[in-house]
N, C-alpha and C positions, 0 to 999 in steps of 0.2 A: 685663609679663604678670602677671596675677593668678593666684596659686596657690590651688587648692581647699583648703578647710579640712577638718580631720578632728577627731574627738572624743577628748578626754582625760578620764579619770575619776579621782577621788580616792575610794577605797573607804571609808576611815574617816570622811570627812566627808560621804559620799553626795552628791557634786557632780560635774557634768560641764561641760566647757568646749570650745568649738569654737575651734581655733587652726590657723594654717598648719602643715603638717607639715614638720618638720626632724629627720631621723633622727640628726643629730649633736648636737643640743642637748637637754639634760634639762629638761623642764618641771617647775616647782615650784608647788605649791598656795600661793596667797597667805595663806590663813588658818592652815594648820597647818605649812607649810614642808616637807611631805612631797612626794616625787616623784609626778607624775601618771603614770598608766598609759595608754598608747595603746590606745584601745578600737576604733578604726576609724571610718570615715566613716558606716557604716550603723547604729551603735548607737542604740537608742531608750532613753535613760536614763530610769529611772522617777522619780517625784517623790521628794523627799527623805524624806518621812514614810513611804513604802512600804518598810518594812524587809525584808519577805519578797522583794520584787522585787530589792532591792539585794543580798540574800544570794545570789539566783540569779545576778545579774550577777557577783558576786564569785567564785562557784564556776566560772563559765564563763571569766572572765578569768584566774583562777589555773590553769585547765586549758589555757591557751594557745589558747582558742577565740576567734578574731577576729571582728569584725563588719565585714568589708570587703565592699564591693560587688563582685560578679562580673558585670561588664558590665551588662546590663539586669535581671538576675534578683534583685538585692539580695543580702543575705548568706546566704540560704537558711534552713533551719529552725533555730530556736534554742529550747530549752526555756524556759518562762515561770515555772516554780515549782521550788523545791528538790526536791519529790517527783518531778517529771519527770527531773531530773538524777540522782537516786538510782536511778530505774527504768532509765535508760540505762546507768549504771555497773554495775548488777546484770546487765543484759543482756550487757554487754561481758565480764564475768567468766564468765558461763555459756557464751558462744559463742567466747571467745578473741579477740574483736575488740580492736584496740588502744584503750586507754583514751582517747587523744587524739581519736579519731574518734567515740567513743560518744555524746557529748552532742549532736552535730549530726545524728545519724541518727535517723529515726523508728523506733520499735520496732514490728515487725510484729504 
């Protein structure tokens, strides 16, 4: 049986790899020997030269926001720019919403 592949990212190198998921094995980046971070199967990794987009991915991954498919709907809403992430964090502080849920919710 073939297992589905999922994406792993290396934030310092701005690289992503699709590999079979194995929760017990630590994935290592071949170029820098740093551990890869499990991003999820629905992450759309930006191009290596797009530093702003990678900064946004870094903020979301470090905030434990996963890019996992939820049935047919995909991962749901994810901010595309650091400004959108800052807006959602400010919204969370104003309203008392948990910071972990703030980046994935649209601001009204």
